[in-house]
N, C-alpha and C positions, 0 to 999 in steps of 0.2 A: 571446621571453622570457616566462616565466610571471609571474603577478601577485605582488607582494610579500606574503609572509606576515607579515613584520615590517617596519615603517616607523618610523624614528627621525628626529625633526625637532628640531634645535637643543637637544638635551638637555645640560644642565649640572648638575654635582653638586659641591658644595664640602664639605670637612671642615675646619672652622675657616676659615683664610684660603687654604688650598690647594685649587686646582681639581683634583679627581680626574677629572672629565670636563668638557670645554670645547667647547660648541657641536658636539655630535656629530650628524652627518647620515648616515644609512645605510639602505639597503634590502636585505633578505635575501629571496630568492625561494622560493616553494613547491617542495619537493622538492630543495632545494640542500643540499650539504654545505659549510658555511661555517666558516672558522676565524678566530679572533682571536688574534694573537700580539703579543708585545712584552716588554720587560724587566720585571723586578720593579718594581712601583710605577707602571706606565704607565697603569693605569686599566682594564685588560681584565677583571679580576674584578669591579670595581665596575660595569662595564657589564653583565656577566652578572647581577649581583644586581638591577640596575634592571629587566632583562628579566623576571626571576623574581618581582619585586615585593617583594624583601627590602630594597631601598633605594628611597626616593622622591626623584626628581630635583628640584632647585630650580627648574628651568625646562625648557621643551621638552615635546614630545609623543611618546608611544609608542603605536603601533597594532599590534595582533596580529590578523591575519585581518580587517582593516578596522575593528576595534572599538577605541575609545580606552580605554587601560588606566588612566587617571588614578585612578579610584575602584574599580578591580577588585583585590581582595586576592589574595595568592599562590595560595590554594587554589581560586580560581575562574578562574584563567588557563588557557588551553588548551595547557599545556606541562608538561613534567616535567624533572627534573634528576638527573644522576648525579654524586655528589660524589667528591672525591678519596679519601675514607675508606670509601666504599661504604655505610656506615651500615646494615648488615644486622642484623636481630634475632638475637642469638646463641642464644636459646631456641626459635627456630622452624626448621622444616625449610626446605629450598629451596622446596618447593611452597608452604608457608604464607607465606614471605617474599614470593614473587612475587604470591600471591593477596591479600595484606593490603589493598592499595589498593582492589581490587574489592569485597572484603567490606565495607569501611568505607562505600563508596558504595552498598551495597545490591544489588549484582549477584547474581542467583540463583546458588546454590551450583553447580548443574549447569553453567551457562554459565561461571561463574567458573573451574572446573577444566578445562573444555574449552579456554578461552583460555590458561590456564597451560600445559597440555600442548602446545598449538601453539607457544607461545613457547619452551618447553624444547627442542623439536625444532629450532626456528629457530636457537637459540643453542648447539646441540650439547651439551645437558645431559640428554638423555633417559636415564632409568635412575638419575639422581642425585637425584630429587625428594624422597626421604625422608632424605637426608643433612642434617647440620647444618653451619653455616658453618665450624666448627673442623675439619671433616673434608674441607675443600676446599682446592685449591691457589689461588695468587694469580689465575691466569687464570680459574679456575672461579668464584671470588668476583666477579670483574669481570663475567662473563657473567650471574650471578644479578642483580647490580645493574642491568645493562642490561635484562634481561627484566622486572624489577619496574617499571622506568621506562617500558617500552614496552607493557606489558600493558593499560594504560588507553587506549591508542591516542591519545596526544597529537598535536597538530598540529606541535609543535616539541619537540625534545629538546635540553636544554642539558647540555653535558659540561664539567665543571670539572676540568681536568687529570686525567682519569680513569686515565691510564696511568703516571703519574709514580712510583708505588710498585712497578712491575714491573721485572724485570731486562731487559737489553737485548734478548735473544732473544725473550722473551715479549712485550715491548712491540711489537716488529716484527710478530709474529703477530697481536696484538690490533688493530693498525692496519688490517691487511687484513680482520679480522673486522668492524670498525666500518664500513668501506666496503661490505662485502658486506651487512650488516644494513640500512644506510641505503638502498642501491639496491633491495633486495628489498622493503622496507616503504614506500619513497617518502616517508618522513617527513623534514622539515627538521631537520638536525643542526647545532648550533652548538657548535663545539669551542673552548674557551679553553685555550691552552697557551703555555709559553715555549720549547717545543722546535720549532725551525724545520723540522727534518726530519719531525716528526710532522705538521705542517701541510701541508708540501709534498707528502707522500705520500698524504694523505687528502682534502684539500679541493678543491672545484670553484673556489672563490674564497677569498682571504685578505685580511683587514684587518690592516695593521701599525699598532700604536699606540705612542706615546711622549708622555710628559708630558701625559696626558689628552686627546690629540688623535689623530685618524686621519691617518696620514701617506700611506697609499696603499691602495687596494683594487684587486685585480687577480687574474688566474689565477696559479697557481704559476709557470708558464713566463714570463709577462710580468713578474712581480715579480723573478724571478731574472735574466732576460735584459735587461729594460728598467726598472730601478728609477728612480723619479721624483726621488729625492734621495739625498744622502750617507748619511742614517741608514738608509734602507731597503736601500741597496746593502751597507752594512756589517753589518746585522742578519740579512738573508736570505743566508746563506752567507758565504764569506770573499772579500775583495777587496783588491787592492793599489791605493793611492791616491797619486798624485803631482801636485803643483801644476803647472799649465801655463797658457799664454797662447795665445790664438788668433792666428795670423799670416796665414793664408790660408784662403779658403773657395772650394771648387770643387765645385759641384753638391751631392751628398749628403755629400761628404767635406770635412773641414777639416784644416789642418796646424797643429800646436801645437808650441811650444817649452817645454822643462822647465827649462832652465838646467843640467841635468846633463851634457849634451853639446851640440855645435854642431848636431847633427842635428835635423830636424823629424820629428815623429811624425804619422802619418796616422790620423784617427779618423772614424768615421761621425758626422756632425754632428747637431744637433737644431734645432728651430725657434727663431727669435728669438735667434740668436747674431750677434756682430759682431766684426770684427778688433780686437784690443787687449783684449778681455775676458779675465778670469782665471777659470779653472775647475779642476776636478780630473779628471785622466785616471785611469780605473779599469780594471783588468784582473783578471779572475778567475784564481786560481792554475792551474786546469786548462787555461786558454787559452794559457799560456806554454810554449814549448819551449826546451830547453837544448841547446846545441851547443858546438863548440870555438871559441875566439876567432879562429882562422884563417879561419872561415867568415863573417867580419864583413861582407864586401861583398855577400853573397847576399841580405841582408834589409833591409827599410825600417825597420820598428819594432824597435829593438834597444837593449839596454843590456848593458854588460859588468859583471861582478861576481865575487865570490869566495864559494864555498859556506862558510858558517860554522857550519851545523848541519843535521842530517838527522833527520827524524822518520819512523820506519817505521810504516806504517798497514796492513800486510797486502797488499792487492792493489796498493797504491801507496805512494809515499813523498812527504813534503813536504820540499822543499829550501828552506832559508832562505839567501838570497843577498844579501850586502852589496854595495850598488851602488857601483861605482867613481865617484869624484867627490863622494860624500856618504856618509860612514860612518854617518850617522843613519838612512838609508833602507835597510830590509831588505825585499826582495821574497820573497813566498812562492810557490813553484812546485810544483804537484802533478803528478806523472807516474806512470802505471802502469808496472810493471816490464816489460811487453811493449812499451811505447812507447820504452823507452830505447835510444838508439843504441849499437851495439856498439863504435863507434870513439871513445867518450868515457868517461873514468873519472870517475863522479860520486861524489866523496868530499870530505870536509871539507878545506878549504884549496885546492881546485881552482879555477882561473880558468875561467869559463864565459861564454858569450854567451846572453842571454835574448832571445827574439824572438817576435812575435805578429803576426797579421794586423790590418788596419784595422778589419774588422768585429767583431773580438774585443774591442776597447776601447770604453769608455763615456765620455761627456763629462758630468760632473756639476757642479751648482752647489756652490760651496764653503761651503754652509750646510745646515741640516737642514730648511728649510721645504718 
């Protein structure tokens, strides 16, 4: 593991009586693409502003490349930021927008334009250097903002929801561009976003925040497959949650009861569980298969239900299945059209059997800590 380029120790920030950030501890490593996600008001933008120097924490320490940032103003920090609005100068060409920061800091004109030309090539804007912002598309404006932020060669680039104004197709293309740029330049990128898919598809690691606290830091795969708590499980992707109680523990597996049926459900266990404890059984929609009720004896983890709605999503459909035994519980089941069995008619009002493997289910604490 490389050395931390950013180290945060116990940072707290209050606005009035509200804790926007509460005892944040975090290390971000050199050359890492790091994402911070969470719902509106969770503290992610405040944390970004603390990193940039726009907000002063009430307590705690921030180190960037080993230097304490307590008395370092924003303009002297070894980082740059790309805002959601891009903030390009409308009266300047692409070339002059990108070169602006270099000129202000006294970089010789020849070197200045050499570096700009290099960045234009890197962000695929060669030939557009004499255009003005109003002559560019949304994706091109985004690339100009990125080039302007990168041309001064910062050690860290902060990205404040930079793709939120783009349409879905362009947003997906720009995600790939961000990853390509970050890997080619080796600069630490810190992306703040509320879009889980954006974070999952770009970052090496992700911090999930809520109510001013970091709930979990992990790789995209670990966050999705092994969330540490109910909040992370529900925020990163979709999940079905059912209250359960542990009845048996056998090696890595435990058997739980839900009260919905007399059957026991088998789940891969976790450390420090005991018989009689209450948890949540979590199953991702794509981990569930649908079949006919007549196949009920073939599966261990199963629930019967009736399809009460279907959402068509292109390559797949989401089936909303009302569970037999408790009309308040609706399970979401995602199935690609190629996975559908030909011998079952998946339509609204159809009785079906939902089933999944023991390794597909999660055992989660019934709270958000």
